[in-house]
C-alpha positions in Angstrom: 51.8 78.2 166.6 48.9 77.3 169.5 45.2 77.2 168.7 44.4 75.9 171.8 40.9 76.5 173.8 41.3 74.2 176.6 44.6 73.5 179.0 46.1 69.9 178.5 45.3 67.5 181.6 48.3 66.5 183.6 48.6 64.2 186.3 49.9 60.7 187.5 46.8 59.1 188.8 44.8 58.5 185.6 43.3 60.0 182.4 40.0 59.1 180.7 39.2 61.1 177.5 36.3 60.3 175.2 33.5 61.9 173.1 31.2 62.6 175.9 31.7 63.9 179.2 29.3 61.4 181.2 31.2 58.6 179.5 34.7 60.2 180.7 33.2 60.7 184.3 32.1 57.1 184.4 35.6 55.8 183.7 37.4 58.1 185.8 34.8 57.2 188.6 36.1 53.5 188.3 39.7 54.5 188.3 39.0 56.5 191.8 37.4 53.1 193.0 40.7 51.3 192.5 39.7 49.9 189.0 42.4 49.9 186.2 42.3 51.2 182.6 40.3 48.2 181.1 37.7 48.4 184.0 37.5 52.1 183.0 37.4 51.6 179.4 34.3 49.0 179.8 32.4 51.4 182.2 33.0 54.3 179.7 32.0 52.2 176.5 28.9 50.8 177.8 27.8 54.7 179.2 28.7 55.8 175.5 26.0 53.4 174.0 23.3 55.4 176.3 24.4 58.9 175.9 25.2 58.9 172.2 22.7 56.8 171.0 22.9 58.4 167.5 26.3 57.4 167.3 26.6 53.8 168.5 24.8 51.3 170.6 24.6 47.6 171.9 24.2 46.1 168.3 27.4 47.7 167.1 31.0 47.0 166.9 34.4 47.3 168.6 37.8 47.5 167.8 40.2 48.4 170.5 44.1 48.2 171.2 45.1 47.6 174.5 48.5 47.2 176.4 48.6 46.1 179.8 51.4 47.2 181.8 54.7 44.9 181.5 52.9 43.1 178.9 52.5 43.4 175.1 50.1 45.4 172.9 47.0 43.5 171.6 44.1 44.4 169.1 40.7 43.4 170.3 38.7 42.6 167.2 34.9 42.6 168.3 33.8 43.2 164.7 31.1 40.8 164.1 31.0 39.0 160.5 28.2 38.6 158.0 25.7 36.2 158.4 26.2 32.5 157.1 23.2 33.2 154.6 24.7 36.5 153.5 25.8 35.8 149.8 26.1 37.9 146.7 23.7 35.8 145.0 21.3 36.6 147.7 21.5 40.5 147.4 22.1 41.1 143.5 20.2 38.1 141.9 17.4 37.4 144.6 16.7 40.9 145.9 17.9 42.9 142.8 20.2 45.1 144.8 23.5 47.0 143.5 24.7 47.7 147.1 23.9 46.2 150.6 21.5 48.6 152.1 22.8 51.6 154.4 19.9 50.8 157.0 17.7 48.2 158.0 18.1 44.4 159.1 19.6 43.4 155.7 22.6 45.4 156.6 23.1 43.8 159.9 26.3 41.6 160.8 27.0 39.7 164.0 26.9 42.6 166.9 30.5 42.6 168.3 30.2 45.1 171.1 28.8 43.4 173.9 31.1 40.2 173.6 34.2 42.7 173.0 33.5 44.9 176.2 33.0 41.7 178.0 35.9 40.0 176.9 38.3 43.1 177.6 36.8 43.0 181.2 37.3 39.1 181.6 40.9 39.0 180.2 42.3 42.3 181.7 40.0 43.9 184.1 39.8 43.5 187.7 36.0 44.4 188.5 32.7 42.5 187.8 30.5 43.3 185.0 27.7 44.5 187.5 30.4 47.3 189.0 31.0 48.5 185.4 27.7 48.3 183.8 25.9 50.4 186.5 26.6 53.6 185.1 25.1 52.6 181.8 22.1 51.5 183.7 21.5 54.3 185.8 21.5 56.6 182.8 19.3 54.6 180.7 16.9 54.5 183.6 16.8 57.9 184.7 17.9 59.8 181.5 20.6 61.9 179.9 20.5 65.3 178.5 19.5 65.4 174.8 22.4 67.5 173.1 21.3 69.3 169.8 23.3 66.4 167.9 21.0 63.9 169.2 18.0 65.9 168.5 18.9 66.6 165.1 19.7 63.2 164.2 16.1 62.0 165.5 14.3 65.0 163.5 16.1 63.8 160.3 14.5 60.5 160.6 11.3 61.5 162.4 8.8 60.7 159.6 10.5 57.5 159.2 10.1 56.6 162.6 6.4 57.8 162.5 5.3 55.9 159.2 7.5 52.7 159.1 9.9 51.9 162.1 7.2 52.4 164.9 9.2 50.9 167.5 11.8 53.5 167.4 9.2 56.2 167.5 8.0 54.7 170.8 11.6 55.3 172.1 12.8 58.5 170.7 9.6 60.6 169.9 8.6 63.1 170.8 12.2 64.6 171.1 12.3 66.2 174.5 15.2 67.5 177.0 16.1 64.1 178.6 16.2 60.7 177.0 15.5 57.6 178.9 15.5 54.0 178.1 14.1 51.9 180.4 13.9 48.9 178.3 17.8 49.0 177.8 18.3 49.2 181.7 16.1 46.3 182.0 17.7 44.1 179.0 21.1 44.9 181.2 19.7 43.8 184.4 18.4 40.6 183.0 21.9 40.0 181.5 23.5 40.6 184.9 21.2 38.0 186.7 22.2 35.2 184.1 24.8 32.7 185.1 26.8 33.6 182.1 26.1 37.2 180.6 28.0 36.4 177.2 25.9 33.4 176.8 22.5 35.2 177.7 23.4 38.0 175.2 24.6 35.4 172.3 22.7 32.5 173.0 20.0 33.5 175.1 17.0 35.9 175.8 18.5 38.7 173.7 19.9 36.4 170.8 16.1 35.4 170.6 14.7 38.8 170.5 17.2 39.8 168.1 16.7 37.2 165.6 12.9 37.1 165.7 12.8 41.0 165.2 15.4 41.1 162.3 13.4 38.3 160.7 10.4 40.7 160.0 10.6 43.1 157.0 11.4 46.7 157.3 11.8 49.8 155.2 15.8 50.4 154.4 17.6 53.0 152.4 16.8 50.7 149.2 13.3 52.2 149.3 12.0 48.7 149.9 11.1 46.4 153.2 13.6 43.6 153.6 14.0 41.0 156.4 17.6 40.4 158.1 19.8 37.3 157.5 21.2 36.8 160.9 20.7 33.0 162.5 21.0 31.7 166.0 23.9 29.9 164.8 25.5 33.1 163.6 25.4 34.6 167.0 26.5 31.5 169.1 29.1 30.7 167.0 31.0 34.1 167.1 33.6 35.3 169.6 35.6 38.2 169.8 39.5 37.9 168.9 42.8 39.1 170.1 45.4 39.7 167.2 48.8 41.1 166.9 49.0 44.7 165.8 50.6 45.9 162.9 53.3 48.6 163.3 55.6 51.1 161.6 58.6 53.2 163.2 58.0 57.1 162.6 60.2 59.9 164.1 61.1 57.6 167.2 57.7 56.2 167.9 56.2 52.6 166.9 52.6 53.2 165.8 50.4 50.6 166.1 46.8 49.6 164.4 44.7 46.8 163.5 44.7 44.9 160.5 43.2 45.1 157.1 40.0 44.1 158.1 39.8 47.7 159.1 41.0 50.5 157.2 43.8 51.2 159.9 46.7 50.2 157.8 46.2 53.4 155.7 47.5 55.3 159.0 50.8 53.3 158.6 50.9 53.7 154.7 50.6 57.4 154.9 53.3 57.6 157.4 55.5 55.5 155.3 54.8 58.2 152.5 55.3 61.2 154.8 58.6 60.4 156.3 60.1 61.2 152.8 59.0 64.8 153.1 60.2 67.6 155.5 56.8 68.4 157.0 58.2 70.8 159.6 59.6 72.9 157.2 56.5 73.1 155.5 54.6 74.9 158.4 51.5 73.6 159.8 48.1 73.9 157.8 50.0 75.6 154.8 49.0 74.9 151.3 52.2 72.9 150.8 51.6 70.9 154.0 48.0 70.1 153.4 48.5 69.5 149.5 51.3 67.0 150.4 49.3 65.1 153.2 46.2 64.8 150.9 48.1 63.4 147.9 49.6 60.9 150.2 46.0 60.1 151.7 44.8 59.4 148.2 47.5 57.0 147.6 47.0 54.9 150.8 43.2 55.0 150.3 43.4 53.7 146.7 45.2 50.9 148.0 42.7 50.4 150.7 40.1 50.1 148.0 42.4 47.3 146.0 44.0 45.5 148.6 42.2 45.9 152.2 39.8 42.9 153.2 39.2 40.1 156.0 42.8 38.5 155.9 40.9 35.3 156.9 39.5 35.1 153.2 41.9 37.3 151.1 45.8 37.5 150.7 46.5 41.1 151.8 50.0 41.8 151.0 50.7 43.8 154.1 54.5 43.5 154.2 54.6 44.7 150.6 52.3 47.9 151.5 54.1 48.8 154.6 57.6 48.4 153.2 59.8 51.4 152.5 60.6 50.1 149.1 56.9 50.6 148.1 56.6 53.7 149.8 59.5 55.3 147.7 58.1 54.0 144.7 54.9 55.5 145.5 55.9 58.8 146.8 57.2 59.7 143.1 53.5 59.9 142.4 53.1 62.9 144.6 53.0 66.1 142.1 52.7 69.7 142.5 48.9 69.3 141.3 46.1 67.5 142.9 45.5 64.1 141.4 42.1 63.1 140.1 42.3 59.3 139.8 42.2 56.3 142.0 46.0 55.1 141.8 46.5 51.9 143.6 49.8 50.2 143.5 51.1 46.6 143.4 50.7 43.9 140.9 47.1 43.7 139.6 45.4 45.7 142.1 41.5 45.1 142.2 39.2 48.1 142.2 35.3 48.0 142.4 33.3 48.9 139.1 31.2 52.0 139.3 28.0 52.0 140.9 24.9 53.3 139.0 22.8 56.0 140.3 21.4 54.9 143.5 17.8 56.4 144.9 17.9 57.2 148.6 14.5 56.4 150.5 13.5 60.0 152.2 15.1 60.1 155.4 17.1 57.1 155.3 20.6 56.3 154.4 22.1 59.5 154.1 25.8 59.6 153.9 27.6 59.6 157.1 31.0 61.2 158.5 30.9 61.1 162.1 28.5 58.5 163.5 31.0 56.7 165.7 32.4 57.4 169.3 35.9 57.0 170.9 37.5 56.6 174.3 40.9 56.4 175.6 42.2 55.7 179.1 45.7 55.4 180.8 46.0 54.5 184.6 48.8 55.0 187.2 50.1 51.5 186.5 50.6 52.3 182.9 47.9 50.3 181.4 46.3 51.9 178.3 43.3 51.3 176.0 42.0 53.1 172.7 38.8 52.0 171.6 36.7 53.2 168.9 32.9 51.6 169.4 30.5 52.3 166.6 27.6 50.9 164.8 23.8 50.3 166.3 23.0 54.0 166.1 19.5 55.1 166.3 18.9 55.9 162.8 20.5 52.8 161.2 17.9 50.3 161.9 14.5 49.9 163.9 14.6 49.7 167.6 14.1 46.0 169.2 11.2 46.7 171.7 12.0 43.8 173.8 15.6 45.0 174.1 15.8 48.8 173.8 18.2 49.0 170.9 18.6 48.4 167.1 21.1 46.3 165.2 23.9 47.7 163.3 24.3 48.1 159.7 28.0 47.2 159.0 27.3 44.9 156.0 26.9 48.1 153.9 30.7 48.2 153.7 30.9 44.9 151.7 30.8 45.2 147.7 28.1 43.1 145.8 30.9 42.5 143.1 32.7 39.1 142.9 36.6 39.1 143.4 37.2 42.0 145.4 39.0 41.8 148.6 35.8 43.4 150.3 33.5 41.6 148.5 30.5 39.8 150.6 31.0 36.4 151.6 29.4 34.5 154.4 31.1 34.6 157.9 33.3 37.3 156.5 34.3 40.4 158.5 33.4 43.7 156.4 36.2 46.3 156.1 35.3 48.9 158.5 36.4 52.3 159.3 36.8 51.9 162.9 40.3 52.5 163.7 42.0 53.3 167.2 45.6 54.3 167.1 48.4 53.6 169.8 52.0 54.4 169.9 54.9 53.3 171.8 58.3 55.0 172.9 61.3 53.3 174.0 59.2 50.0 173.9 56.5 51.2 176.4 52.8 52.6 175.9 53.3 56.3 175.2 50.2 57.6 173.2 46.4 56.5 172.5 44.0 58.4 170.5 41.3 58.4 167.8 38.3 59.8 166.4 34.7 59.1 164.9 34.4 60.2 161.4 34.0 57.2 159.1 36.9 57.3 156.3 38.1 60.6 157.8 39.2 58.7 161.0 42.8 58.1 159.7 43.0 61.6 158.5 42.0 63.5 161.3 43.7 61.3 164.0 47.0 61.3 161.6 47.0 65.1 161.4 46.8 65.5 165.2 49.4 62.8 165.4 51.8 64.8 162.9 51.0 68.2 164.8 52.4 66.5 167.9 55.3 65.1 166.4 56.4 67.7 164.1 55.3 71.1 165.4 55.8 70.3 169.5 52.1 71.0 170.1 51.0 69.3 173.4 47.7 66.7 173.1 45.1 69.6 173.4 46.8 72.1 170.8 47.2 69.2 168.6 43.6 68.4 168.6 42.4 71.9 168.4 44.5 73.0 165.4 42.8 73.4 162.0 42.1 70.1 160.5 41.1 68.6 157.0 40.4 65.9 155.0 39.8 64.2 151.4 36.8 62.5 149.9 38.7 61.5 146.7 37.9 57.8 146.9 34.9 55.5 147.0 33.1 56.3 150.7 33.0 53.0 152.6 29.1 54.0 153.5 26.0 53.7 151.3 25.5 55.0 148.6 29.6 54.9 147.9 30.1 58.2 146.3 33.4 59.5 145.3 34.4 63.3 145.1 37.4 63.6 143.0 40.0 66.3 144.0 38.2 67.1 147.0 39.8 68.5 150.3 37.9 70.1 153.3 39.9 72.4 155.3 38.6 74.3 158.5 38.6 77.9 157.8 41.0 78.7 160.6 43.7 77.5 158.1 43.6 81.0 156.3 42.9 82.3 153.0 46.5 81.8 151.9 45.9 77.9 152.3 42.6 78.0 150.6 43.8 79.7 147.7 47.4 77.8 147.6 45.3 74.7 147.5 42.8 76.0 144.5 46.0 76.8 142.4 47.2 73.3 142.9 44.1 71.9 141.5 42.0 70.8 144.6 38.3 71.1 144.8 38.5 73.4 148.1 35.4 72.9 150.4 35.9 75.5 153.1 34.7 74.2 156.3 33.8 75.8 159.6 36.2 76.9 162.1 35.5 74.1 164.3 33.7 71.2 162.4 36.4 68.6 161.4 37.4 65.8 163.9 36.6 64.6 167.3 39.8 63.3 168.4 40.5 62.6 171.9 44.1 61.3 173.5 45.9 60.1 176.3 49.7 59.8 176.9 52.1 58.6 179.5 55.9 59.7 179.8 58.7 57.9 180.7 58.6 58.7 184.3 54.7 57.9 184.7 53.6 61.6 183.9 50.0 61.4 182.3 48.5 63.4 180.0 45.0 64.0 178.0 43.1 66.0 175.7 39.6 66.0 174.1 37.8 67.7 171.2 36.1 70.7 171.9 34.2 70.6 168.6 30.7 69.7 169.3 31.0 70.8 172.8 30.6 67.4 174.4 33.9 65.7 174.4 35.9 65.8 177.5 39.0 64.6 179.4 39.3 64.0 182.9 42.0 63.1 185.1 44.3 64.0 187.9 
């Protein structure tokens, strides 16, 4: 069955797919100039900060999976940690908070995106930083088209900007047809003039401006004004890290993911559960298919809540969680009816307690779903990248006027409850939702893919992967196929809501699917025909043939290549 709206791109030179056509074009321009996939990814990544400022920014975070041709795959963790001064006592006892606010400087961690991109370029690229930054600088200075999504995001917080975050109002209001950010362009020019751009960011003028600004009190989603906790030492002491990916084999492919400082292993846990079912025999997007995948997702995400956290601070039993023996035990819990309970496995799982009623300040801290970007690149030499930058979005914190961007709010993902794997601790990484995916075939990089979407990332991307593997759909067909997800577990975002028995399904799946799910006890949310997922993907065949696809939903994600 084909649902495609666009052709799958095919070629042998290079492919770039991302959530915005200008970023894809920037990456392809770098490939055309002789750069490799890592050069192209960095150019596209910096461009995404300018063209999708409501979804990511320089103050945000960066996880990536890279596979250099002839080398080994690695995970780049450019997820900044909590400030050294961030303690549960500080938030709960001194400030009286149940949760870390979803917006404002009190939710800031060390901004890792810049350091991550610079590290990728240094270790695997061939070009200078000025060569790949020129696209972002040009767009920031001369402007980018304001798409409806950007305009809508700004209007949602317009009153907040006018009343409280006046530095953001100066940049983003009034909403016009073109968005310029000359101060960001100037920031990047000054960074390039420095002897060491990294040091300029984390120890020079950029760091000084960030620390001074977040030390002021600003309104956040708690309805009160708070200052941030970042210090100069927090920035100066941090460095991005290269790590070994986690991996499981599935139907002839080896799937690679980041560690449990992200939610990434839930993708692998779902594969372990699903390999015990004949998904192809169920038929794509049928009630039985969606039910089975949803129930397995609930089990994997329950384990996320009970076990995942920064492995530098907590013991995460990944060998057990990814074992076939454990999956077989858990698979027995998948029944004919939709479950309504959070059911983690293992010995003495630790779940967060209930959160009381949380008041949301008007226009601040709305629950999120797709506030992220994604990019994939593969080049003619076989280098491959999948990256999911996020954070530092325009509605998360006030703009630092000296720099042209806000800080991120990733600390909202910590729990202010002692003894949980994702409890707040000084210098600890929050368990993020950011989760690029890569797969190998016969020991070589084969597929890179990912999506924005918060808690939905490792559902929407998984469903695209399954459509490709089990139903023979090409990349574009798999991306375009009707998607679905569940929110029947605690949200990673403030105010941490859970929707029991929930499943959202695009209405293109058909009424028979919706009715079959209702009969199984699911609380079905019928979503619009093209609303769930923003997946992009690239692949490389054994003979060197390259392919790519990008999401048509939202009318801004595109793949380019030849």
